[in-house]
C-alpha positions, -999 to +999 in steps of 0.1 A: -198+125-015-183+100+014-182+063+009-195+042+040-185+008+041-212-016+058-193-018+091-194+024+091-231+023+086-242+033+121-208+063+119-224+067+086-256+079+100-242+099+122-229+118+097-258+124+079-277+133+108-248+165+111-250+172+080-289+177+077-286+198+107-264+219+089-283+226+055-316+232+082-292+261+101-281+276+063-318+269+052-330+288+081-309+299+099-319+280+133-288+276+155-282+240+161-243+244+168-249+224+204-265+199+187-245+192+157-213+201+183-230+164+203-235+149+172-200+151+164-185+143+197-207+108+194-196+098+158-158+104+167-162+084+197-181+061+178-152+060+150-125+054+172-144+022+189-151+012+158-112+012+141-097-005+177-116-030+172-115-038+135-114-077+122-086-089+100-116-087+071-131-052+077-093-039+079-090-060+039-120-037+033-103-008+044-073-013+030-100-016-004-120+018+004-119+037-033-109+065-011-079+056+001-045+074-013-033+055-043+002+047-051+002+081-075-012+098-052+023+096-031+043+098-058+027+132-064+030+143-025+061+127-015+083+134-047+098+167-064+107+173-100+091+137-111+101+129-145+086+096-153+102+066-172+082+038-191+088+008-205+103-025-201+127-022-236+117-053-242+071-052-251+057-030-234+049+000-213+021-015-184+003+015-161+006-007-134+029+005-122+043+036-120+086+041-119+105+076-123+131+094-110+126+131-087+136+143-055+121+132-021+137+166+007+159+173-017+177+139-029+177+125-061+157+089-064+147+069-080+106+056-077+085+026-081+045+021-077+017+002-082-010+023-093-047+009-088-070+047-104-100+065-085-128+059-106-140+033-130-119+046-164-087+051-142-086+021-128-090+001-164-063+020-177-040+010-148-055-029-154-067-030-110-033-021-102-027-058-110+005-060-134+017-078-161+052-095-167+063-063-188+053-041-152+074-058-133+108-062-160+101-023-159+106-025-119+138-042-125+151-018-152+144+006-125+162-011-097+192-018-123+193+020-129+193+030-096+219+008-089+238+019-116+234+059-101+233+053-068+194+062-065+178+052-032+152+033-039+114+037-025+082+021-037+048+018-032+030-013-030-008-011-033-019-043-052-046-075-053-014-091-066+000-097-105-023-098-132-031-140-136-041-135-172-032-162-198-012-137-216+007-126-189+016-162-184+029-166-215+045-136-209+066-148-188+049-137-155+071-160-131+102-153-145+094-115-148+085-117-107+116-137-096+141-109-115+120-082-102+128-095-067+162-103-076+169-071-087+157-057-051+176-078-032+205-071-057+201-032-053+238-018-042+213+018-023+189+017+005+159+007-009+124+012+012+092+003+010+058+017+017+025-011+018+000+014+018-030-004+009-033-041-003+000-064-004-008-090-025+019-121-029+042-120-055+024-089-066+031-068-039+069-087-029+082-078-064+082-046-057+092-048-019+127-072-011+134-039+008+157-031+032+131-014+056+092-022+046+073-002+060+033-008+070+004+018+070-021+002+102-050-006+084-029-022+055-029-059+042+001-075+031-005-117+025+002-146+000-032-145-011-065-126-008-090-136+019-117-145-009-085-168-032-075-185+003-112-192+013-120-209-023-087-229-022-095-241+011-136-241+017-147-244-025-168-210-011-154-170-012-179-161+014-157-174+039-135-151+037-135-133+062-125-164+082-094-168+058-083-128+070-080-146+104-061-174+095-045-156+075-021-131+101-022-105+071-031-074+090+002-046+095+000-060+141+001-097+138+031-092+105+052-064+127+047-093+150+060-123+128+090-096+119+076-093+087+075-051+084+098-034+098+076-003+110+037+002+112+026+038+099-004+050+121-032+062+098-056+096+110-089+080+130-111+065+108-082+054+077-062+070+053-089+079+030-107+104+054-075+128+057-050+118+031-025+145+032-017+137+063-014+100+061+005+112+030+027+133+052+035+111+081+048+081+055+071+107+039+083+110+077+086+080+086+109+075+052+129+103+063+139+085+090+145+053+081+172+062+047+190+090+065+207+053+088+210+031+054+225+058+039+254+057+060+265+022+047+282+008+016+266-014-011+281-046-006+269-042+034+232-031+017+230-061+001+243-090+029+221-075+051+195-072+028+194-107+020+199-120+052+167-104+064+147-123+041+165-153+046+161-147+082+121-150+077+100-177+094+132-187+108+123-181+146+109-216+159+114-243+131+137-270+145 
Protein backbone atom coordinates (compact mmCIF):
# COMPACT_ATOMS: atom_id res chain seq x y z
CA UNK A 1 0.00 0.00 0.00
CA UNK A 2 1.44 3.35 -1.06
CA UNK A 3 2.53 5.73 1.69
CA UNK A 4 1.51 9.36 1.13
CA UNK A 5 3.17 12.35 2.74
CA UNK A 6 1.11 15.07 4.43
CA UNK A 7 1.32 17.46 1.48
CA UNK A 8 0.25 14.67 -0.91
CA UNK A 9 -3.24 14.24 0.61
CA UNK A 10 -5.11 15.71 -2.40
CA UNK A 11 -3.21 13.30 -4.65
CA UNK A 12 -4.00 10.43 -2.28
CA UNK A 13 -7.70 11.23 -2.46
CA UNK A 14 -7.69 11.17 -6.26
CA UNK A 15 -5.72 7.94 -6.45
CA UNK A 16 -8.02 6.42 -3.84
CA UNK A 17 -11.03 7.32 -5.96
CA UNK A 18 -9.37 5.73 -9.01
CA UNK A 19 -8.82 2.52 -7.05
CA UNK A 20 -12.46 2.49 -5.91
CA UNK A 21 -13.67 2.83 -9.49
CA UNK A 22 -11.38 0.00 -10.60
CA UNK A 23 -12.81 -2.25 -7.88
CA UNK A 24 -16.32 -1.31 -9.03
CA UNK A 25 -15.41 -2.40 -12.54
CA UNK A 26 -13.96 -5.69 -11.32
CA UNK A 27 -17.00 -6.45 -9.14
CA UNK A 28 -19.86 -5.48 -11.41
CA UNK A 29 -18.46 -5.19 -14.89
CA UNK A 30 -19.46 -1.51 -15.09
CA UNK A 31 -17.45 0.40 -17.69
CA UNK A 32 -15.87 3.38 -15.94
CA UNK A 33 -12.79 3.59 -18.17
CA UNK A 34 -13.49 7.18 -19.22
CA UNK A 35 -13.96 8.35 -15.65
CA UNK A 36 -10.80 6.56 -14.54
CA UNK A 37 -8.83 8.13 -17.39
CA UNK A 38 -10.05 11.61 -16.44
CA UNK A 39 -9.15 11.10 -12.78
CA UNK A 40 -5.76 9.66 -13.71
CA UNK A 41 -4.98 12.71 -15.84
CA UNK A 42 -6.10 15.00 -13.03
CA UNK A 43 -3.97 13.13 -10.50
CA UNK A 44 -0.90 13.28 -12.74
CA UNK A 45 -1.37 17.00 -13.31
CA UNK A 46 -1.73 17.61 -9.58
CA UNK A 47 1.31 15.44 -8.88
CA UNK A 48 3.38 17.37 -11.42
CA UNK A 49 2.26 20.73 -10.01
CA UNK A 50 2.91 19.66 -6.42
CA UNK A 51 6.43 18.37 -7.07
CA UNK A 52 7.33 21.39 -9.20
CA UNK A 53 6.97 23.68 -6.19
CA UNK A 54 8.21 21.64 -3.25
CA UNK A 55 9.60 23.64 -0.35
CA UNK A 56 12.96 22.62 1.19
CA UNK A 57 11.08 21.04 4.10
CA UNK A 58 8.84 19.06 1.78
CA UNK A 59 11.94 17.86 -0.09
CA UNK A 60 13.34 16.75 3.26
CA UNK A 61 10.22 14.65 3.79
CA UNK A 62 10.54 13.15 0.30
CA UNK A 63 14.22 12.35 0.94
CA UNK A 64 13.09 10.43 4.06
CA UNK A 65 10.18 8.64 2.36
CA UNK A 66 9.99 5.08 3.71
CA UNK A 67 9.51 3.61 0.22
CA UNK A 68 12.47 5.43 -1.32
CA UNK A 69 15.10 2.97 -2.64
CA UNK A 70 17.89 2.49 -0.10
CA UNK A 71 21.62 1.92 -0.42
CA UNK A 72 21.39 -1.87 -0.60
CA UNK A 73 18.74 -1.55 -3.35
CA UNK A 74 21.21 0.39 -5.51
CA UNK A 75 23.88 -2.21 -4.86
CA UNK A 76 21.53 -5.02 -5.94
CA UNK A 77 20.37 -3.12 -9.02
CA UNK A 78 23.72 -1.81 -10.29
CA UNK A 79 26.44 -4.15 -9.03
CA UNK A 80 27.02 -7.65 -10.39
CA UNK A 81 29.10 -10.43 -8.80
CA UNK A 82 28.60 -8.76 -5.43
CA UNK A 83 30.90 -9.94 -2.63
CA UNK A 84 30.22 -8.25 0.72
CA UNK A 85 33.13 -7.46 3.03
CA UNK A 86 32.57 -7.11 6.76
CA UNK A 87 34.32 -5.68 9.79
CA UNK A 88 36.81 -2.94 10.57
CA UNK A 89 39.55 -5.39 11.69
CA UNK A 90 39.54 -3.69 15.08
CA UNK A 91 36.21 -3.92 16.91
CA UNK A 92 33.14 -5.14 15.01
CA UNK A 93 31.06 -5.04 11.85
CA UNK A 94 28.69 -2.09 11.54
CA UNK A 95 25.61 -2.98 9.49
CA UNK A 96 24.76 0.69 8.88
CA UNK A 97 27.54 0.64 6.27
CA UNK A 98 27.31 -1.94 3.47
CA UNK A 99 30.66 -2.59 1.80
CA UNK A 100 32.12 -4.97 -0.73
CA UNK A 101 33.48 -5.67 -4.19
CA UNK A 102 31.61 -6.28 -7.41
CA UNK A 103 31.32 -5.27 -11.05
CA UNK A 104 29.70 -2.16 -12.43
CA UNK A 105 29.03 -2.57 -16.16
CA UNK A 106 31.69 -5.26 -16.28
CA UNK A 107 34.37 -3.26 -14.42
CA UNK A 108 35.58 -4.35 -11.00
CA UNK A 109 34.72 -1.73 -8.34
CA UNK A 110 34.68 -1.22 -4.59
CA UNK A 111 31.30 -0.21 -3.20
CA UNK A 112 30.15 1.55 -0.02
CA UNK A 113 26.57 2.34 0.96
CA UNK A 114 24.79 3.54 4.06
CA UNK A 115 21.70 1.43 4.65
CA UNK A 116 18.62 2.55 6.60
CA UNK A 117 16.41 -0.50 6.13
CA UNK A 118 12.83 -0.76 4.84
CA UNK A 119 10.83 -1.97 7.84
CA UNK A 120 11.11 -1.90 11.61
CA UNK A 121 13.21 -5.05 11.86
CA UNK A 122 15.71 -4.05 9.16
CA UNK A 123 15.88 -0.44 10.40
CA UNK A 124 16.85 -1.61 13.86
CA UNK A 125 19.33 -4.07 12.34
CA UNK A 126 21.02 -1.28 10.35
CA UNK A 127 20.68 1.28 13.16
CA UNK A 128 18.55 3.49 10.88
CA UNK A 129 21.59 4.14 8.68
CA UNK A 130 23.53 5.88 11.46
CA UNK A 131 27.03 4.41 11.49
CA UNK A 132 29.23 3.91 14.52
CA UNK A 133 33.04 4.34 14.40
CA UNK A 134 33.54 0.78 13.17
CA UNK A 135 31.36 1.59 10.16
CA UNK A 136 33.63 4.45 9.11
CA UNK A 137 36.73 2.36 9.82
CA UNK A 138 35.26 -0.32 7.58
CA UNK A 139 34.73 2.31 4.89
CA UNK A 140 38.33 3.47 5.27
CA UNK A 141 39.53 -0.14 4.96
CA UNK A 142 37.59 -0.63 1.73
CA UNK A 143 38.85 2.66 0.24
CA UNK A 144 42.45 1.73 1.04
CA UNK A 145 41.87 -1.74 -0.43
CA UNK A 146 40.45 -0.15 -3.59
CA UNK A 147 43.54 2.04 -3.91
CA UNK A 148 45.85 -0.94 -3.49
CA UNK A 149 44.17 -2.92 -6.26
CA UNK A 150 43.23 -0.05 -8.59
CA UNK A 151 39.46 -0.35 -8.16
CA UNK A 152 37.18 2.65 -8.70
CA UNK A 153 35.05 3.47 -5.63
CA UNK A 154 31.28 3.96 -5.80
CA UNK A 155 29.35 5.10 -2.73
CA UNK A 156 25.65 5.58 -2.07
CA UNK A 157 24.83 7.89 0.82
CA UNK A 158 21.58 7.98 2.77
CA UNK A 159 22.00 8.82 6.44
CA UNK A 160 20.63 11.31 8.92
CA UNK A 161 24.16 11.44 10.34
CA UNK A 162 26.65 9.44 12.34
CA UNK A 163 25.33 7.67 15.44
CA UNK A 164 25.57 10.13 18.39
CA UNK A 165 25.53 7.60 21.23
CA UNK A 166 27.95 7.67 24.16
CA UNK A 167 29.53 4.35 23.15
CA UNK A 168 30.25 5.70 19.67
CA UNK A 169 31.95 8.75 21.13
CA UNK A 170 33.92 6.53 23.49
CA UNK A 171 35.24 4.53 20.54
CA UNK A 172 36.39 7.62 18.63
CA UNK A 173 33.51 8.63 16.36
CA UNK A 174 35.03 11.96 15.27
CA UNK A 175 38.43 10.43 14.56
CA UNK A 176 36.86 7.60 12.56
CA UNK A 177 34.89 10.06 10.42
CA UNK A 178 37.97 12.22 9.85
CA UNK A 179 40.06 9.21 8.84
CA UNK A 180 37.36 8.08 6.42
CA UNK A 181 37.31 11.53 4.81
CA UNK A 182 41.12 11.45 4.63
CA UNK A 183 41.02 8.04 2.94
CA UNK A 184 38.53 9.32 0.38
CA UNK A 185 40.65 12.35 -0.44
CA UNK A 186 43.79 10.24 -0.67
CA UNK A 187 42.41 7.40 -2.81
CA UNK A 188 44.49 7.05 -6.04
CA UNK A 189 41.46 5.75 -7.96
CA UNK A 190 38.25 7.30 -9.35
CA UNK A 191 35.67 7.93 -6.62
CA UNK A 192 32.01 8.72 -7.34
CA UNK A 193 29.54 9.37 -4.52
CA UNK A 194 25.77 9.63 -4.91
CA UNK A 195 23.48 11.25 -2.32
CA UNK A 196 20.36 9.10 -2.74
CA UNK A 197 18.30 10.32 0.23
CA UNK A 198 19.53 12.20 3.26
CA UNK A 199 23.11 13.43 3.35
CA UNK A 200 23.57 14.26 7.00
CA UNK A 201 26.68 16.04 8.30
CA UNK A 202 30.03 14.29 8.72
CA UNK A 203 28.27 10.96 8.62
CA UNK A 204 27.58 11.61 4.95
CA UNK A 205 30.77 13.32 3.82
CA UNK A 206 32.79 10.47 5.33
CA UNK A 207 31.60 8.45 2.31
CA UNK A 208 31.43 11.36 -0.14
CA UNK A 209 34.89 12.98 -0.34
CA UNK A 210 34.80 12.04 -4.01
CA UNK A 211 35.88 13.20 -7.47
CA UNK A 212 32.24 13.52 -8.48
CA UNK A 213 29.38 14.00 -6.05
CA UNK A 214 25.98 13.29 -7.57
CA UNK A 215 22.71 14.14 -5.86
CA UNK A 216 19.18 13.02 -6.56
CA UNK A 217 16.67 15.75 -7.34
CA UNK A 218 14.74 15.41 -4.07
CA UNK A 219 17.64 14.38 -1.83
CA UNK A 220 19.08 16.65 0.87
CA UNK A 221 22.67 17.31 1.95
CA UNK A 222 23.43 19.44 4.97
CA UNK A 223 25.65 19.98 8.00
CA UNK A 224 22.71 19.27 10.32
CA UNK A 225 19.09 18.15 10.11
CA UNK A 226 16.41 20.87 10.01
CA UNK A 227 15.10 19.67 13.38
CA UNK A 228 18.56 19.83 14.94
CA UNK A 229 19.19 23.28 13.52
CA UNK A 230 15.83 24.54 14.78
CA UNK A 231 16.48 23.12 18.25
CA UNK A 232 19.79 24.98 18.43
CA UNK A 233 18.74 28.31 16.93
CA UNK A 234 15.17 28.63 18.18
CA UNK A 235 15.03 25.99 20.93
CA UNK A 236 12.04 24.66 19.05
CA UNK A 237 12.14 21.67 16.67
CA UNK A 238 8.77 22.81 15.27
CA UNK A 239 10.70 25.51 13.42
CA UNK A 240 12.26 22.81 11.20
CA UNK A 241 10.59 24.09 7.98
CA UNK A 242 12.16 27.52 8.54
CA UNK A 243 15.53 25.89 9.28
CA UNK A 244 15.31 23.81 6.09
CA UNK A 245 14.87 27.01 4.10
CA UNK A 246 17.93 28.60 5.72
CA UNK A 247 20.18 25.56 5.43
CA UNK A 248 20.16 25.53 1.58
CA UNK A 249 20.02 21.74 1.65
CA UNK A 250 18.29 21.00 -1.66
CA UNK A 251 19.97 19.68 -4.79
CA UNK A 252 19.26 22.93 -6.63
CA UNK A 253 20.89 25.00 -3.89
CA UNK A 254 23.94 22.78 -3.65
CA UNK A 255 24.47 22.60 -7.41
CA UNK A 256 24.27 26.40 -7.58
CA UNK A 257 26.85 26.63 -4.78
CA UNK A 258 29.08 24.10 -6.60
CA UNK A 259 29.00 21.72 -3.64
CA UNK A 260 27.71 18.85 -5.78
CA UNK A 261 28.64 18.15 -9.37
CA UNK A 262 25.37 16.98 -10.91
CA UNK A 263 21.69 16.56 -10.05
CA UNK A 264 19.98 13.35 -11.17
CA UNK A 265 16.30 13.96 -12.06
CA UNK A 266 13.79 11.76 -10.26
CA UNK A 267 10.66 10.13 -11.71
CA UNK A 268 7.50 12.20 -11.38
CA UNK A 269 6.43 12.06 -7.74
CA UNK A 270 9.86 11.03 -6.44
CA UNK A 271 12.16 8.01 -6.55
CA UNK A 272 9.73 5.97 -4.44
CA UNK A 273 7.14 5.95 -7.23
CA UNK A 274 9.47 4.23 -9.72
CA UNK A 275 12.54 2.82 -7.98
CA UNK A 276 13.70 0.81 -11.02
CA UNK A 277 13.74 3.90 -13.26
CA UNK A 278 15.52 5.89 -10.55
CA UNK A 279 18.26 3.34 -10.05
CA UNK A 280 18.74 2.96 -13.81
CA UNK A 281 19.13 6.73 -14.14
CA UNK A 282 21.73 6.77 -11.37
CA UNK A 283 23.60 3.96 -13.11
CA UNK A 284 23.71 5.93 -16.35
CA UNK A 285 24.96 9.05 -14.58
CA UNK A 286 27.67 7.11 -12.76
CA UNK A 287 28.76 5.55 -16.05
CA UNK A 288 28.99 8.95 -17.72
CA UNK A 289 31.12 10.28 -14.84
CA UNK A 290 33.35 7.24 -14.49
CA UNK A 291 34.71 7.00 -18.04
CA UNK A 292 36.60 10.36 -18.02
CA UNK A 293 38.02 9.67 -14.54
CA UNK A 294 39.47 6.34 -15.64
CA UNK A 295 41.78 8.22 -18.01
CA UNK A 296 43.50 10.04 -15.12
CA UNK A 297 46.38 8.67 -13.05
CA UNK A 298 46.40 8.45 -9.26
CA UNK A 299 48.41 11.61 -8.47
CA UNK A 300 46.21 13.68 -10.79
CA UNK A 301 43.01 12.31 -9.25
CA UNK A 302 44.24 13.06 -5.72
CA UNK A 303 45.40 16.57 -6.58
CA UNK A 304 42.15 17.48 -8.36
CA UNK A 305 40.00 16.00 -5.62
CA UNK A 306 41.79 17.86 -2.85
CA UNK A 307 41.64 21.14 -4.77
CA UNK A 308 37.93 20.59 -5.45
CA UNK A 309 37.17 20.44 -1.72
CA UNK A 310 39.57 23.25 -0.81
CA UNK A 311 37.80 25.52 -3.31
CA UNK A 312 34.43 25.04 -1.61
CA UNK A 313 33.40 28.22 0.15
CA UNK A 314 36.18 30.37 -1.30
CA UNK A 315 33.95 32.19 -3.79
CA UNK A 316 33.03 35.62 -2.52
CA UNK A 317 35.46 35.53 0.39
CA UNK A 318 37.50 38.73 0.68
